[in-house]
N, C-alpha and C positions, 0 to 999 in steps of 0.2 A: 504069553504075558509074563513079565517077571514078577516076583513077589512084591518089589516096591511099586511097580505100576498097579498092581492088584490092590494093594493097601491104599494108594492115592485114589484109585477109583472108588473103593469102598468108603473112604473118608469123604470123597465129593459127593457120593450118594446120601450118606449120612447127613451132611450138611444141608443138602437139598431137602431131605425128608424133615429135618428140623424146622428149616425156614417155611415149609409148606405147612407144617403143624402149627407154627406160631401164627401164621396168617390165617389159618382156619379158626383158630382160637380167638384171634382179635375180631374176626368178623363175627363170630358167634357172640362175644361179649358186647360189641357194639349193637348188634340187632336186638340183644336182650335189653340193653339200656334204652334203645329207641321204643321199645314197646312198654316200658315202665311208666307209671304216673310222673308228673313233673317233678315232685319232690325228689325223685331218684335221679334226676337230670341235673342235680346241683341248685335246685330252686329254693326251697324254703328250709333247707337242713333238715333237722329231725322232726318237724312240725308235720302232723299228718301221718306219721308213721304207725302210731297207735292212738285210734280214735278214743277221744276222752281223756287222753293224758295231758297234763298240764305242765 
């Protein structure tokens, strides 16, 4: 395999790993948001974040 082909293969592998990491991160963030109380889902804004705060 030539140096150019090796470089292209490495770039493609890097791009694949970055895309896979991005998808894993996105899934993690979405599952985190799904487990949060409603105000964390864009419900009532800052209300309810600190009990007793007005």
